[in-house]
Residue frames as a rotation matrix with the C-alpha (Angstrom) as fourth column:
MET 1
0.678 -0.021 -0.734 126.42
0.645 -0.461 0.609 115.91
-0.351 -0.887 -0.299 1.92
THR 2
0.899 -0.413 0.148 128.29
-0.306 -0.832 -0.462 119.15
0.314 0.370 -0.875 1.41
ARG 3
0.378 -0.847 -0.374 132.04
0.300 0.495 -0.816 118.72
0.876 0.196 0.441 1.60
TYR 4
0.581 -0.168 0.796 132.48
-0.753 -0.480 0.449 119.07
0.307 -0.861 -0.405 5.33
GLU 5
-0.580 -0.804 -0.131 135.14
-0.600 0.531 -0.598 117.25
0.551 -0.268 -0.790 7.30
VAL 6
0.637 0.767 -0.074 133.71
-0.556 0.524 0.645 114.05
0.534 -0.370 0.760 8.81
ILE 7
-0.607 -0.749 0.265 135.15
-0.733 0.399 -0.550 112.15
0.307 -0.528 -0.792 11.76
ILE 8
0.578 0.753 -0.315 133.89
-0.561 0.647 0.516 108.64
0.592 -0.122 0.797 12.48
TYR 9
-0.619 -0.776 0.121 134.98
-0.612 0.380 -0.694 106.58
0.492 -0.504 -0.710 15.46
TRP 10
-0.051 0.536 -0.842 133.85
0.319 0.808 0.495 103.66
0.946 -0.244 -0.212 17.57
SER 11
-0.208 0.072 0.975 132.38
-0.837 -0.528 -0.139 104.48
0.505 -0.846 0.170 20.99
GLU 12
-0.756 -0.121 -0.643 132.77
0.147 0.926 -0.347 101.59
0.638 -0.357 -0.682 23.39
GLU 13
-0.903 0.428 -0.040 130.47
-0.088 -0.276 -0.957 103.36
-0.421 -0.860 0.287 25.86
ASP 14
-0.128 0.901 -0.416 127.67
-0.838 -0.322 -0.441 103.67
-0.531 0.292 0.796 23.28
LYS 15
-0.336 -0.097 0.937 128.51
0.228 0.957 0.181 100.42
-0.914 0.274 -0.300 21.46
ALA 16
0.730 0.568 0.380 128.10
0.549 -0.156 -0.821 102.35
-0.407 0.808 -0.426 18.21
PHE 17
-0.395 -0.754 0.525 130.00
0.913 -0.387 0.131 104.27
0.104 0.531 0.841 15.58
ILE 18
0.389 0.420 -0.820 129.83
0.496 -0.846 -0.199 108.03
-0.777 -0.329 -0.537 16.10
ALA 19
-0.177 -0.377 0.909 130.04
0.957 -0.281 0.069 110.37
0.230 0.882 0.411 13.12
GLU 20
0.311 0.208 -0.927 130.65
0.588 -0.808 0.016 114.10
-0.746 -0.551 -0.374 13.62
VAL 21
0.338 -0.244 0.909 131.02
0.728 -0.544 -0.417 117.24
0.596 0.803 -0.006 11.53
PRO 22
-0.221 -0.507 -0.833 133.40
0.949 -0.308 -0.065 119.40
-0.224 -0.805 0.549 13.61
GLU 23
-0.933 -0.187 0.308 132.61
0.289 -0.899 0.330 122.54
0.215 0.397 0.892 11.59
LEU 24
-0.137 0.952 0.274 128.91
-0.262 -0.302 0.917 122.32
0.955 0.054 0.291 12.53
PRO 25
-0.795 -0.296 0.529 128.75
-0.553 -0.002 -0.833 122.55
0.248 -0.955 -0.162 16.34
GLY 26
-0.364 0.635 0.681 126.74
-0.619 0.381 -0.687 119.71
-0.696 -0.672 0.255 17.87
CYS 27
0.443 0.518 -0.732 126.25
-0.896 0.291 -0.336 117.96
0.039 0.804 0.593 14.53
ALA 28
-0.746 -0.648 0.156 126.71
-0.661 0.749 -0.050 114.24
-0.084 -0.141 -0.986 15.21
ALA 29
0.470 0.846 -0.251 124.97
-0.851 0.510 0.126 110.94
0.234 0.154 0.960 14.61
ASP 30
-0.422 -0.597 0.683 125.51
-0.711 0.685 0.159 107.31
-0.563 -0.418 -0.713 15.48
GLY 31
0.473 0.575 -0.668 124.92
-0.844 0.514 -0.155 103.91
0.254 0.637 0.728 13.97
ALA 32
0.781 -0.107 0.615 125.55
-0.225 0.870 0.438 100.22
-0.582 -0.481 0.656 14.46
THR 33
0.353 -0.691 0.631 127.90
0.888 0.459 0.006 100.25
-0.294 0.559 0.776 11.46
TYR 34
-0.600 -0.680 -0.421 130.26
0.430 -0.718 0.547 102.77
-0.675 0.147 0.723 9.91
GLY 35
-0.852 0.281 0.442 127.95
0.397 -0.203 0.895 103.12
0.342 0.938 0.061 6.89
VAL 36
0.178 0.966 -0.187 124.81
0.868 -0.065 0.492 103.62
0.463 -0.250 -0.850 8.98
ALA 37
0.126 -0.201 -0.971 126.53
0.737 -0.636 0.228 106.28
-0.664 -0.745 0.068 11.09
LEU 38
-0.861 -0.494 -0.122 127.61
0.265 -0.639 0.722 108.13
-0.434 0.590 0.681 7.94
ALA 39
-0.551 0.743 0.381 124.13
0.558 -0.012 0.830 107.87
0.621 0.670 -0.407 6.38
ASN 40
0.361 0.683 -0.635 122.55
0.931 -0.222 0.291 109.17
0.058 -0.696 -0.716 9.59
LEU 41
-0.259 -0.560 -0.787 125.05
0.566 -0.748 0.346 112.03
-0.783 -0.355 0.511 9.66
GLU 42
-0.893 -0.024 0.450 124.09
0.422 -0.397 0.815 113.05
0.159 0.918 0.364 6.12
VAL 43
0.069 0.992 0.103 120.48
0.727 -0.120 0.676 113.48
0.684 0.028 -0.729 7.27
ILE 44
0.455 0.089 -0.886 121.42
0.839 -0.375 0.393 115.28
-0.297 -0.923 -0.246 10.48
SER 45
-0.580 -0.745 -0.328 123.86
0.571 -0.660 0.489 117.64
-0.581 0.096 0.808 8.77
GLN 46
-0.675 0.425 0.604 121.23
0.459 -0.399 0.794 118.68
0.578 0.813 0.074 6.23
GLU 47
0.436 0.852 -0.290 118.78
0.749 -0.165 0.641 119.30
0.499 -0.497 -0.710 9.07
TRP 48
0.041 -0.527 -0.849 121.45
0.822 -0.465 0.328 121.31
-0.568 -0.712 0.414 10.90
ILE 49
-0.890 -0.425 0.169 121.99
0.431 -0.658 0.618 123.52
-0.151 0.622 0.768 7.83
GLU 50
-0.302 0.864 0.403 118.24
0.527 -0.201 0.826 123.95
0.794 0.462 -0.394 7.18
THR 51
0.505 0.484 -0.714 117.63
0.857 -0.184 0.482 124.93
0.102 -0.855 -0.508 10.80
ALA 52
-0.344 -0.713 -0.611 120.51
0.692 -0.632 0.349 127.43
-0.635 -0.303 0.711 10.77
LYS 53
-0.856 0.081 0.511 119.07
0.393 -0.540 0.744 129.01
0.336 0.838 0.430 7.61
GLU 54
0.111 0.994 0.011 115.59
0.656 -0.081 0.751 129.24
0.747 -0.077 -0.661 9.16
LEU 55
0.580 0.063 -0.812 117.03
0.784 -0.316 0.535 130.90
-0.223 -0.947 -0.232 12.28
GLY 56
0.928 -0.234 0.290 119.22
-0.047 -0.846 -0.531 133.27
0.369 0.479 -0.796 10.27
ARG 57
0.659 -0.733 0.168 122.40
-0.181 0.063 0.982 131.84
-0.730 -0.677 -0.091 11.76
PRO 58
0.191 -0.669 -0.718 125.67
-0.976 -0.206 -0.067 131.69
-0.103 0.714 -0.692 9.85
ILE 59
0.966 0.042 0.257 126.63
-0.004 0.990 -0.144 128.44
-0.260 0.138 0.956 8.16
PRO 60
0.176 -0.982 -0.073 130.37
-0.369 -0.134 0.920 127.72
-0.912 -0.135 -0.386 8.22
GLU 61
0.484 -0.154 -0.861 132.06
-0.859 0.104 -0.501 127.19
0.167 0.983 -0.081 4.88
PRO 62
0.970 -0.155 0.189 133.31
0.105 0.963 0.249 123.61
-0.220 -0.222 0.950 4.47
LYS 63
0.187 -0.978 -0.091 137.03
-0.482 -0.172 0.859 122.99
-0.856 -0.117 -0.503 4.53
GLY 64
0.563 0.147 -0.814 136.53
-0.826 0.132 -0.547 120.74
0.027 0.980 0.196 1.53
ARG 65
-0.524 -0.745 -0.412 138.21
-0.684 0.657 -0.318 117.62
0.507 0.115 -0.854 2.81
LEU 66
0.689 0.714 -0.122 136.97
-0.536 0.616 0.577 114.24
0.487 -0.332 0.807 3.97
VAL 67
-0.430 -0.838 0.336 138.78
-0.837 0.230 -0.497 112.53
0.339 -0.495 -0.800 6.83
PHE 68
0.541 0.536 -0.648 138.29
-0.236 0.836 0.495 108.87
0.808 -0.115 0.578 7.70
ALA 69
-0.183 -0.585 0.790 139.16
-0.950 -0.101 -0.295 107.94
0.252 -0.805 -0.537 11.28
């Protein structure tokens, strides 16, 4: 995954880990484990970027840091 900031947290409501890329609006995934949520996010973030390219939308530059929550 490109070097975007990643936030991962436990959602009691969803009973799952939620992983988000704040720089890519709406880009989030979940998983039963921290690792699964991160792996799912890698797929979703690539799809987010590919879709933005296809639609001619701007793709934010990554901040270049990884944050573990």
